N, C-alpha and C positions, 0 to 999 in steps of 0.2 A: 486741571479743570476736574472739578466736579460734577460729573454726569449722572442721567436718570438712574442709568444702571446699579451705579455705586450708591446712591441715596435707596432703591430699592434693596439693595443687599442689607445697607446699615439698618433697615426699617426690621428684619429677621433677626438680624446679629442684635439689636439692643432692645426694641421693643418686646412688652408682654406676649406671650404666646395669645392672649387675649386680646389684641390689638390688632384691627383692620388693616390689611397691609394694600398698598398700592399695587403693586403686581399682582395680587388677588384679587381685584376690584371685578366686580359683575357686569362691569362695561358700561358705555354708550350706548343709546338707541339707534345712533348714526355712527359706523366706522369711521374713524381717525386716526392718522399716522399719529404715532406718539412723540410728544417734543423730546429733544434730547438731553435738555437742562431740568426739566421738572417733572414730578413724578404726577399722576391723573389729578390726586387730589391737591395739589397744587397749582394745576392750571384751573382747575373749578374753583378756588378759592379766587384766583386772579382774573377770574371774566368774571365773578361777583362783585370786585372792587371795581371793574373797570366798566359796569353797566352803569345804563341813566337811571335806572330801578334804584337803582342804590345811591346817587347821587341825590335824589329826589327825597330821600329819607330824611334830608338835612331840614326839610321844609314842612315836615307832618309833627304833626300834636303828637304828644307822648300820653300826657293828662291831662296839662292845662290848654285850656285854650285861647289863643291870643294874649301869652304871658307878660307882664311889661319887664321883668327883668332879663338880663342876657343870662343868667345861668340855670334857668329851667330845661328839663332835658328833652329833646326832640326824640322821634323816631331813631336818627342815627347813631345818637349817643347813647340811649339805650342798647342798641346792635352792637357798638363796640362793647360796652360793659360787660354785656352778655358774654362776646366774644375771649373778653380779658378773664371773665371767671370760668368760661369753661376751658380753655387753654390750661389755665393752672393746674384746675383740677386732671385734665388728660395728660399732662406733664410729669405731675406726683404721680400719677398709676403709671406712668411709662405706658399709657395708649397713644393713639395716633394722633399728635395734634394739627397736624395739617387738614386734617378729614372733619376734625371737632372746628376748625377754626372755620371753614368753609361753610358747614351748617349753619353755623351761630352769625356769621355774615350773611347769608341769604335766608335766614328764617322768618324774618318781617318784610322783603319784600311787596307783598301782596298789601300789604296795609292799607287802608283808605285816607284822605284826608279827615282833619278833625279827629283821628284816633276812633277809638271803640265806637263813639256816636255816629261818624259818619258809616261804620260797618254796620251797627243798627240798622239804619235808615235805610241802607242799600240791600240789607237782609228781609227789611218789609218790603221791600217794593220790588226787585227782581223776581223773576220767575227760578223757581228751584231755591232761592236764598243766597246768602254769601257769607262765605266764611274767610279770615283772611290768609289763612294757611293754606288752603285749598288755589288761591290766588295766588298766594308765593309760590306755587308750584306752577300754576298757568304761566305765570310771568318766565320762570325759566325754560319752561318746555316749547313755550309759544311767541310772548312777545319780544323777548329779548332774541329778536332773529336779527341775522345778518344777510349779506348775498350767498354766504358759503355753508349756511346750514342754518335749520329750523330750531329757533329758541337758543339756548345755551349749551344743549347737547352734554347736559353734567353725567356724571357717572351715577349708578343706581345706589350707591352708600350718601350722596349727597341729598338726592331727591328724596329719599327715604326719610333722612334724619329731618329734612324740612317740613315734611306733609305732618306727621302727629306731635309738632311741637306742642299743641295747644289739645290737643284731643284724648282721647281715653288710649289711643291704640302706643307701642311701646315699638321704638326704632331697632331696627334689627341690629345694629352696630352698637358696642359701647361709646362711641363719640356721638350719636345720635343722642340714646339715653342721658349724656353730659349738659347737653346742649336744651335738652326739654328743664332739667331740674335746673339748671344755672341762668335761664330765662326768669323763671318765677324767684330764684335768690335776687338777681337783679333787679326787677321791675319792683318787687316789695320795700326791698333797701331803697332805692334813688328815689321812690315815689313817696317814703316816707319822708327822704333828708328835701324833697320840693315842699313839701306838705307842713313841713317845720319852717323851713325858709319863708314861706307865706303867709304862715300863723295861720293855715286852717286848724292845723292841730298842735297841741303843746305836748313837751314831752309827759305830763301827767295825764294826758289822753291815752298814750299807747300802753296796754296790758303790762302790768307790773311783771305777769310771769316771763313775757316775752325779753321784757328788760334784762332780767333775771337770769334766765337762759341764754340768751344771743348777745347783750350787752348793751350798753347804753350811747356808745357812738356808732355812725357808721362803719366806721373800721372795723370795728370790733364786733359789729355784726356781721359784717361780710365774711372777716377771718374765721370764724367758729362757725360758721353755716358752711362753708368751704373745706374747713378742716373734718367737720362733721362727716361729709360726703365721702372725703377719701380715707378715712378710718373705716368707714364702712362699706366702703367697695371695695377695697384692696385686696386682689386675689379671687374677686367673685364675678360672675359673668352678667350682673347686673347691676347697676349704678343704683344707690339708694343710701337714704337718711337713717339714721336711729329713730326710735318710735316716737323718742320722745322729740326730737326735732321735727318729723314729720309734722305730729299733731298741732304742735305750737305753732309753727308756719303756716298750718290751715287757720288755727284761729287767729293768727296776725292780719292774714289775709282777708279773713271777712271782718276785721275790725277796719282794713282799708277800703274794704267795698261801702261799709256803712257811714264811715266819719271821713272819706276821701272821693272815692270812685263816684260815689251818689249823692256826694253832698250839694247842697244847693250852693256853697259857699265857693264853690270850685267851679261847678257847672250851673250857673245860673236858667230858670227857665225860658227866658227869652233868648238867651243865646242859644241852648239846645233847640227852640223851636226856628231859630236861624240858620241852625246846621239842617236840620231836616229841610227847611226851603229851599236852600241852595242845593243839597244833593239831589233832591227830588223835581226841581228846575230845571236841574240840568239834565237830568236822566230822560224827562220828557221831553224837553226839547230836543235831545239829539234823535231819539226814536223816531220823531215827525221831523226832522231833518237831516236824514243820516249823508246826506253830500257835505254837510259842515265836519263829518269827522275827518281827522287826518286820513290821509290817502291810505298805509297801511293798516286804520280799524275799517275801512272801507271795502278794505280785501278780506278782513275778517268776517264783515256783515255778510258777504256774500259765500262765505265757507262757513261760518258757524250759526249765522242768525244775528240779526239787529241788536236785538237784546244782548246778548254774550258780548255784542262789540261794543255797546253804549257802556255796559258795566266795567267792561277791560279799560274805556277811556276815564271815566269817572273815576273808578278805584285809584289809576295811575296819578292822578291830580294831587300836587300839592297843596297845601292850605291855601297860600295866596292866590295859584293859578286857578283854582276854582273860585273862590273870590272875586278874581278879574274878570274870569270870562262871565259868571254870573251877572258882574254889574255891565259888563259889556252888552249883554243878550237884553236885560229885564232891566235896567235903571233908566231914568230917561236922562238925555245929556245934560238936561237943564238942572237936577240934581247933583250932579257929580259933583 
């Protein structure tokens, strides 16, 4: 039988001196008895996988609103791809793969329905604004509670990696830094793949310099970007790309914003208007009817305020749940 203590010893014996060690974790906000079999970071990973918010990612938009094809990415498949890329980098650099995986799986738990468009609407109407990375931390700290604990009670290392994955801050562990960079590598490449599949762009549209440096196929681009990170981070206390790759990836990201993320062929004005109507209508409705909130959100309303509870409820919805609730509340039955 392989027990937790043996796994912790293996981390010290095998992993890089730069790797975060589970036995040296900065701990949890609420003290808990340790698991006999799993390390602290493995427990965090498992808690995230078994959470309701993780399952809901399956029905949340990545980029394409209500795509007709079966192969377009969702927020869940994006998360899995980030995890795969991050784990590859962590393993190659001999860093803590369990911690890296936990951060990757939890980094987008706070995303709204309808992708970043839903986030933009909530940011404009909720007092204090809205950011999905901040909400992801609120999900694991508050919303995914049980009878025995408040939130998931994750380790400080996982929480730290979740919060700054889209902001200018830098996580204090190499694992968190890996996820921050893997997130960008994943979404740019799989969004290119989806955009090509839907004929929003063609290979001829993609900057020639990006194709020359990264490769023409999805597989080549992922492999080359991952290899570049590994080569430039080996033995260093910071996870980084080469200057050439960093500059070209920024150029490719700008291309994606102008040709895909902000493209009318991907998100028509009428669809964006519908997203705004659905999100804002649900938000305003539950502000006026707090007793229609689920019981646990009513408790949050009493403790944190009604705006915070309504924001939590709307942000946690899947695309289809938000549409169903909107239809139930605002569409006359004879029109359905």
